[in-house]
N, C-alpha and C positions, 0 to 999 in steps of 0.2 A: 206390426212387424213388416207387413207387405208394403206399407207406405214408406217406412224407413228404407227398405230395400230399393224401392223406386227412386227415392232421393239419392241414394248412393250411386245407383246406375247413372242417374242424371249428372251427378258431379263428375264421374269418371269420363263421361262423354261431353263434358262442358265445351271444350274447344271446338269439337266437330259440330255440336249443335249451334254454337254461336255463328260459325261460318255458314252453316246451312240456313240460319235465319236471315243473315244479311243477303245471301244469294237469292233466297226466295223472295224477299221484299224487293230487291233490285229487279228481279224477273217480272214481278207484278207491275212495277212502274214502267219498265221498258215495253211491256205488252200494251199497257194502257196508252202510253205515248204513241206507239205505232198505230193504234186504233184511231187516235186523234189526228195523226198525220194523214191517214187514209181518208179522213173526212174533210181534208183540205187545210188543216192547220199547219203552220210552219214548224219545222223540227224543234228549234229551240223553245218556241212557245209551247209546243205540245209537251215537252219534258217538264217545263216549269209548271204547267197546269196539272200534269199527272202527279208531280210531287206534292203540290198544294192539296189536291183532293185526296191523296193517299194519307196525308197527315204526318205527324211527327214520327220520324224514324225511331227516336228514343222511346216514345210512348208505345209504339208498336212492339219494340224489342222487349219492353217491360212486360207487356201482356203475354208475349210468347214465353218469357222466362217464368212468369206466374203459372202458365199452363203446364209447363214441364217440371215445375218445382225448383227453379233456380233462383227465384227472387229472394227467398229468405237467406241463402248464403251470401248474396251480394249485400243485403242490408246488415247482416251480422258482421261481415268484413269491414264495412264502413264504420259501424258502431265501434268495433274493436280498434280500428285505426284512430278514431277520434278519442277513445278512452286512453290509448297509449300516449297520444300527444298531450292530453290534459295532465296525465299522471307524471310525465317527464318534466312538465313545466313546474310542478309542485312536489318536489321530492319529500318534503316533510308531511304533506297531506297523504302522499302515497304510502309512506311508512306507517302512518297512523291507520290508514284504511286497511292495509295488509295485516297489521297487528290486531285490529278489531275483528276482521274476518277470521283470523286464526283463533282468537279467543272465543268467538261465538261458535265456530265449528267445533272447537275442543269442548266447550261447555255442553253443546248439544249432544256430542258423542258420549260424554260422561253421563248426562241425564238419561240418554237412551240405554246405556249399559246398566245403570241402576234400575230403571224401570223394567228392562228385560230380565235382570237377575231376580228382582224382588217381586214383580207383579206378573210377568208373563210366564216365566219358567216356574214349575213346581219346586218346592223346597226339596233338597236332596236327602230327605230322611224318610223312613217308613211312615206310612199313613200321614202325610203332611197336612191333610185336611183337619186333623185332630190337634194340631199344634197351634199355639198362639202366644203372643207376647202380652205382658201386663203393662198397662199405661194409665196414667192419671189424666182425667178429662177436665179441662178448664173451659168454662162457657161464660161469655160476657154478652154485652149488648151487640148483637149482630155478628159475633165472632166466636170461634171455639178453637181449641188447640189440644194436642195430646203430648204428653211427656213420658217417654219410656225410661229415662234415667230416674231411678227411684232411691228412696232412703232405706236404711236398714229396718226402720219401723214398718214400712210398707211391706218389705219382704217377709217380716215375721207375721204380719197380719195375713198375708196370702198363705204362708206355710202352715199356720195354725188354724185357719178358718175355712179354707177352700176344700170342702169335703169331696168334691167330684173331680178334682184334678190332681195330677202329680206335678210339682213345680220345682224349679231349681233357679239359682241366681248365678250370675256371671259378671265379670268386668267386661264392659263393652269396648275394650281396646286391648292391645298387647304391648309389651315393653321389651326392649332389647336387654339381654343379660349375657354374661359369660358362662359357658357350660364346658366343663372339663370331664373327660372320660377316656380311659385307655391310652393315656399319654397324649391325647389331642385336646385342643381348646378351640371352641367355636363361639361366635357371637350369634345367639339365636333369639327367636321371638317367644316370649312366655305369656300365657294367658292364665288367669286365675278363675276357677269355677268351683261351685259348691258340690257337695256329695249328691249323687243322683243326676248330675247334669247330662251325662252321656246316656243314661237310661231314659231320661225324659225325651231326648232326641231320637231314641230308638236304636242307639248304637251299642253294640257289645264289643268290648276289647278283643283284638285278635288273640293276644295272649295276656295272662294276668287278669287284673280287675281294675275298676275305677275306685275313687275315694269313698271311704265309709264315713259315717257321721262322727265317729271318734277321731278321725283324722282331720275332719273339717270343723274344728273347734279351736278356740284360742289355746295355745300351748300344745296342740296336737303334734304328732311326729312329722318330720320333714320328708315328704314323699312327692313323687313326680310320675306323670304318665307321658309317654313319648308318642310322637307322630310316627307313622310308618316310614316316612322319608328319612327322618332323623335316625331311626333304628337301623334302617338299611345302610345309611351312609356311614355312621360312626361305629356300628356294632356288627355290620355285615349280616344283618338279619339273624343274629344268634338267638335261638329260642330259649336259651337258658339265662337270659338277661334279667328276668324278674328276680328281685332281691338284691341285685348288685348296687353298690354305692357309687354315686357320681357327685361331682361338685357343681353347685349352682350358686352363683354370686359368692363363691368362696366358701360355701357352707355345704356339708355333706347331706345328700338326699338319697332315699332308697327308691329304686324303680319299682312301681307297682304293676305296670302293664304297658301295652303298645296298642294303639288304635289301628283298625283295618285301613288298607290302602285307599279304599273308596270314600273314606270319611272326608267331608268338606267342612272345615271349621267356619264358624260364624265370623270370626276375624282371623287374619293370617297368624298362625302360631305353629311352633315346632314342638312345644311341650306345654303341659298344664300342671298347675299346682293348686292345692286347696285355697279357696277364697277366704274361708273362716269369717263369714259376715257377722256383724254386730251393730248395735245402735250407736256406739261410740266411735271416735276416731274417724276413719274413712266412712263408716256407716252413718255418720251424722250428716254427711253430704249426699247429694244426688249422684252417687257413683256406681250404683248397681243397676243391672237389667235383669228382668225375670222372664223366663220361658216356661211354659206350662203345656201339659197334654191332658186331654180328656181321658179319664180312666175307661178301661174296657167296659162296654155295656152302658156307658153314660151318654146322654144326649146333650145337645147344646141348650135345650130348654131347661133341663135339670141344672146344668151348671149356671145358667143365667138366673135361675130362681134362687 
């Protein structure tokens, strides 16, 4: 910081310092020439010899600029002028270079944002150290990979055989749907999750409840859980909203509950409906993701065993 401050002061005094350097060098040359004249040398010859022995004025000026920290701005300015001339001569190359820089900077920003959100910051749920996602592990010659998109059969295996964890399944994306309530229609984001999803995350609805196993099955009743923002925007935070009917995709749904304001969804969503996982249809493809939590009093060693 002190060095940067010194550079800034040097830059602001640049003109005065340049004048002082020239004056100082001229003074040295004049004094040396005067000394040579006192020894009997002619005036013109004395000045010529003095300048030769003093050396290059340009080299001396560069040494002075280096000493006071002015050399790097000169070099930077020359480099910038050269770069501008080259870029002006090749507009196509310039456009490609700018586009490449923008793409690389944008990609790095996105990567840092993901790393920051996923790896650096703790998950925004209670006891995040006890949460984990379920993945399939593939290992080959010199390589390995993990797949978090799972089949319905994998979800059933986790649900029925993982004795030390509570697990839930969810769609790892959201979809846009039409939502109508109280005479208003909005285009909102819907995510589908299984019964127990919010409980596994450690989230209790602000009002009402989340989905039950009876609702999270094929042919179950049409129900919906709202985000706090949607509840406040469309229903003016009406606490008596539980049990009211709304239209989702043109079909009637009953509101079960509203999530707290601090809840942060895994994917952007305004409301949630039961996923109703199975092995057939969508469940036959790798369309599910599984989140799980170690049960109270359980260790990782027990779960891994």
